[in-house]
C-alpha positions in Angstrom: 0.1 0.0 0.0 2.5 2.6 1.2 5.0 1.9 -1.7 3.2 4.3 -4.1 3.6 8.0 -3.8 -0.4 8.2 -4.4 -0.7 7.6 -0.6 1.5 10.6 0.1 0.2 14.0 0.6 3.5 15.9 0.5 3.4 19.2 -1.2 6.0 21.1 -3.6 8.3 23.1 -1.2 9.0 25.7 -3.9 6.1 26.0 -6.4 6.8 28.0 -9.5 10.5 28.0 -8.9 12.6 26.2 -11.7 14.2 23.0 -10.5 17.6 24.2 -11.3 17.2 27.2 -9.0 16.2 25.3 -5.7 18.9 24.5 -3.2 19.9 22.6 -1.1 19.9 19.5 -3.5 17.9 17.4 -1.1 15.2 20.1 -1.5 15.6 20.1 -5.1 15.4 16.3 -5.3 12.2 16.4 -3.0 10.4 19.0 -5.2 11.3 17.0 -8.3 9.7 13.9 -6.8 6.5 15.8 -6.0 6.3 17.4 -9.5 6.8 13.9 -11.3 4.4 12.0 -8.9 2.9 10.3 -11.8 6.2 8.8 -12.9 6.1 4.9 -12.8 8.8 4.1 -10.2 7.2 6.6 -7.8 4.1 4.5 -8.0 5.9 1.3 -7.1 8.9 2.2 -5.0 8.2 5.6 -3.4 9.6 4.6 -0.1 13.0 3.7 -1.6 13.1 7.0 -3.6 11.9 9.2 -0.6 14.5 7.5 1.8 17.3 8.1 -0.5 16.3 11.9 -0.6 16.4 11.9 3.1 19.8 10.2 3.0 21.0 13.2 0.8 19.4 15.7 3.2 21.3 13.8 6.0 24.7 14.4 4.2 23.8 18.0 4.0 22.8 18.2 7.8 26.0 16.4 9.0 28.2 18.7 6.5 26.7 21.7 7.8 27.4 20.7 11.3 31.0 19.9 10.7 31.3 23.5 9.1 29.4 25.1 11.9 31.6 23.4 14.6 34.8 24.0 12.6 33.9 27.9 12.4 33.1 27.9 16.1 36.6 26.4 17.0 38.2 29.1 14.6 36.3 31.6 16.7 37.6 30.3 20.0 34.3 29.0 21.2 34.4 26.1 23.7 33.6 23.3 21.5 34.4 19.5 22.0 36.4 18.4 18.9 34.7 14.9 19.3 31.5 16.3 18.0 33.1 16.9 14.7 34.2 13.2 14.8 30.7 12.2 15.7 29.3 14.2 12.7 31.9 12.7 10.3 30.7 9.2 11.3 27.2 10.0 10.7 28.2 11.7 7.3 30.0 8.6 6.2 27.0 6.3 7.2 24.6 8.3 5.1 26.9 8.2 2.1 27.0 4.4 2.6 23.3 4.3 2.6 23.4 6.2 -0.6 25.8 3.8 -2.1 23.9 0.9 -1.5 20.8 2.7 -2.8 22.7 3.3 -6.1 23.6 -0.5 -6.1 19.8 -1.5 -5.8 17.9 -3.2 -8.3 15.5 -0.2 -8.7 18.4 2.1 -9.7 20.0 -0.3 -12.0 16.8 -0.9 -13.6 16.4 2.8 -14.2 19.9 3.7 -15.1 21.7 0.5 -16.2 24.9 1.2 -13.9 24.4 4.0 -11.4 27.8 3.2 -9.7 29.3 4.8 -12.9 27.7 8.0 -11.7 29.0 8.1 -8.1 32.9 8.0 -8.4 33.5 10.1 -5.4 31.4 8.1 -3.3 32.9 5.1 -4.5 36.4 6.4 -3.5 35.4 7.0 0.0 33.2 4.2 0.6 35.9 2.4 2.3 35.4 4.6 5.3 31.9 3.3 5.8 33.1 -0.4 5.1 36.2 -0.5 7.4 35.2 1.9 10.2 31.8 3.6 10.4 29.4 0.5 9.7 31.8 -1.6 11.6 35.5 -1.5 12.5 37.6 -4.1 10.9 39.4 -4.4 14.4 36.1 -5.7 15.7 34.9 -7.7 12.9 38.0 -8.4 10.7 37.7 -9.5 6.9 41.3 -10.8 6.6 42.8 -7.4 7.3 46.4 -7.5 8.8 46.9 -6.3 12.3 48.3 -2.9 10.8 45.3 -2.5 8.7 42.9 -2.9 11.5 45.0 -0.4 13.7 45.1 2.1 11.2 41.5 1.8 10.0 40.3 1.9 13.9 42.0 5.3 14.0 40.4 6.6 11.0 37.4 8.5 12.4 38.8 8.7 15.9 40.6 11.3 18.0 42.9 8.6 19.5 45.6 9.3 16.9 45.1 13.2 16.8 43.9 14.9 13.8 44.8 15.8 10.1 44.2 19.3 8.8 44.2 20.3 5.0 45.1 23.7 4.2 42.2 25.9 2.7 43.2 27.3 -0.8 44.9 30.7 -0.3 45.3 30.3 3.5 48.7 31.0 4.9 50.9 28.2 6.4 51.9 28.8 9.9 54.0 26.4 11.7 53.6 25.6 15.5 56.3 27.6 17.3 58.3 25.3 19.5 58.6 27.9 22.3 54.9 28.1 22.8 53.5 26.3 25.7 50.3 24.3 25.6 47.3 26.2 27.0 49.0 29.4 26.7 47.2 32.5 24.9 49.7 32.0 22.0 48.7 28.2 21.8 45.0 29.2 21.9 45.7 31.7 19.2 47.6 29.2 16.9 44.5 26.8 17.6 42.2 29.3 16.3 44.3 30.0 13.3 44.4 26.3 12.5 40.7 26.0 12.4 40.1 29.2 10.3 42.7 28.1 7.8 42.4 24.4 7.4 39.9 21.8 7.1 39.8 18.6 9.3 40.7 15.7 7.2 40.2 11.9 7.8 42.7 9.2 6.7 42.2 5.4 6.2 44.3 2.7 4.8 42.6 1.0 1.9 44.3 -2.6 1.5 42.6 -3.0 -2.1 44.5 0.0 -3.3 47.4 -0.4 -1.1 47.4 3.1 -0.2 46.2 5.6 2.3 43.0 7.7 1.4 42.5 11.2 2.7 38.8 12.4 3.0 38.1 16.0 3.5 34.4 16.2 3.9 34.0 19.9 3.5 35.9 19.9 0.2 34.3 16.7 -1.3 30.6 17.3 -0.1 29.5 19.4 -3.0 30.5 16.5 -5.5 29.2 13.8 -3.5 25.9 15.7 -3.2 25.9 16.2 -7.0 26.4 12.7 -7.6 23.6 11.6 -5.4 21.2 13.9 -6.9 22.2 12.8 -10.4 21.1 9.1 -9.2 17.8 10.4 -7.7 16.9 12.5 -10.8 17.4 9.6 -13.1 15.3 7.3 -11.1 12.5 9.8 -10.3 12.0 10.8 -14.0 12.7 7.4 -15.5 10.0 5.9 -18.0 10.0 2.6 -19.8 11.0 2.7 -23.4 8.2 2.7 -25.6 8.0 0.2 -28.5 7.6 1.5 -32.0 
């Protein structure tokens, strides 16, 4: 019964606004769904499609929280840095949900090979597979001890944190004479968060290389890929025989 959009009373959030002008992309995807409610896949798989739109909204939510918390740290606010790691884990889990949506029979039916449309998500899905869904150190899949240890540290504060310099930002090295907790140290901490993005690293055994994931740099492309998949599914129609 509830598989069909015909039982859903949601309304267009931006009536009269061109689809291409609606932001964020989750809102655009929702409007696209409402405006195409007579499309065949929405009649038979509404819950799957609506759920994927919520996944995209979740990506936006957790990214915005990472950006907000980073800005607060740059301003010198009292913020527990662990909160950013919690948001990163949640972000990666939402990304993982979208990855498996893209692999679903529904999407394959509509697009043929949706994975070809999500190269960025595919690149970083290893964070979901080896840390956020479950940690390889807790549930090994033939990983070596070294791989388990490095993967367990990936989205954790236990090994500190990596930071990636923002484009155009000035590199400032930690002065060795500065004592931890001093006003100078606090100023450096603020500068670090204002001039850099937090970055997460994980060892990918399949590639035999470390993968660095800077969510704030990759988020826009990840959302574009997710939206493309959703747009193709929502607007799909079967080929008509001539």
